[in-house]
N, C-alpha and C positions, 0 to 999 in steps of 0.2 A: 392810415391814410393811403398806404400802398394798396391795401385790400379793397378800398373803394375807388381806386384809380384816380386819386386826387391830382389835379393839374392846375396850373395857373397860380397866381399869387395867394399867399396865406396871410390873412389879416387877423391879428390877435387884438382882442379888445377887453374892456372891463378889468376886473381885478388881476387877471393873468398878466397884464402889461407891466405890473409892478414886480413880477418875478423875472428879472433879467436872465437868470440862469436857465429857466424854462424856455424863454424866447430864443436864446442863443443855441440851446441844445436842439430845439425844433428846427432851427435854420441849418444846423450841421447835419441833422438826420434827413432833411429834404433839400439836398444841394441843387436839384433841378428846378426848384421853385423859389421865388422871391418871398421873403418873410418880412412883414411889417407889423408895427404896433400902431394903434390909434387911441386917442383919448375919447373918442365918440362912444357913448354908452348905448346908442340906439342902433348899433351896427347890425344886429341880428334882424331887426325889423327892416332896416335899409337893404340888407342883402336879400331878404325874402322878397321885397318889392322889386329889386333888380331882376331876380330870377323869374318872378311872376310876369313882369313886363318884358322879359327877354332882352334886357338892356345890355348893350356892349359899351356903354359910356365908362370913362375912367371914374374911379371913386374919388369924389371931390373932398373927402374927409381929411386930407392932409396926413397921410400915413408916414411913419418914420421907419426907415430901413433898420433891420436888425443884423448885427454882426454875428457870424457863425462861431460857435464854440470850438475850441481846440482840445476838448476834454479827452485825455488819453484813454484808449480802450473802448471808445464809444461804438465803433463798428463791430467789435467783437461782442459787446453787450447786446447790440441790436440783433446780431445773428443768433445768439443763444436765446433771446426773448422770442424771436420768430419761430425757432425750432420748438420751444415749449408751447407756444400758441397753436402751432400746426399739429402737434402731437396730442393736444387736448380735444381735438375735433371728434 
């Protein structure tokens, strides 16, 4: 997400919302962005429509805030992963 300069809230939908560990790790890895889950299964279509229409409206889909993980060593793991990715270019 850093490589594509992701900004703004992150909304997790579909089967990924059932993985609380994944959601909380994503929140910990993206501290400058708010992370939410939603039960909406049409979020991809809804998001595409918002982008196409250049909408700035709030998402009315009732998103739930995700608590950040306190997984020990996560920052170190992230740094090692990025080094490996960058060295593979």
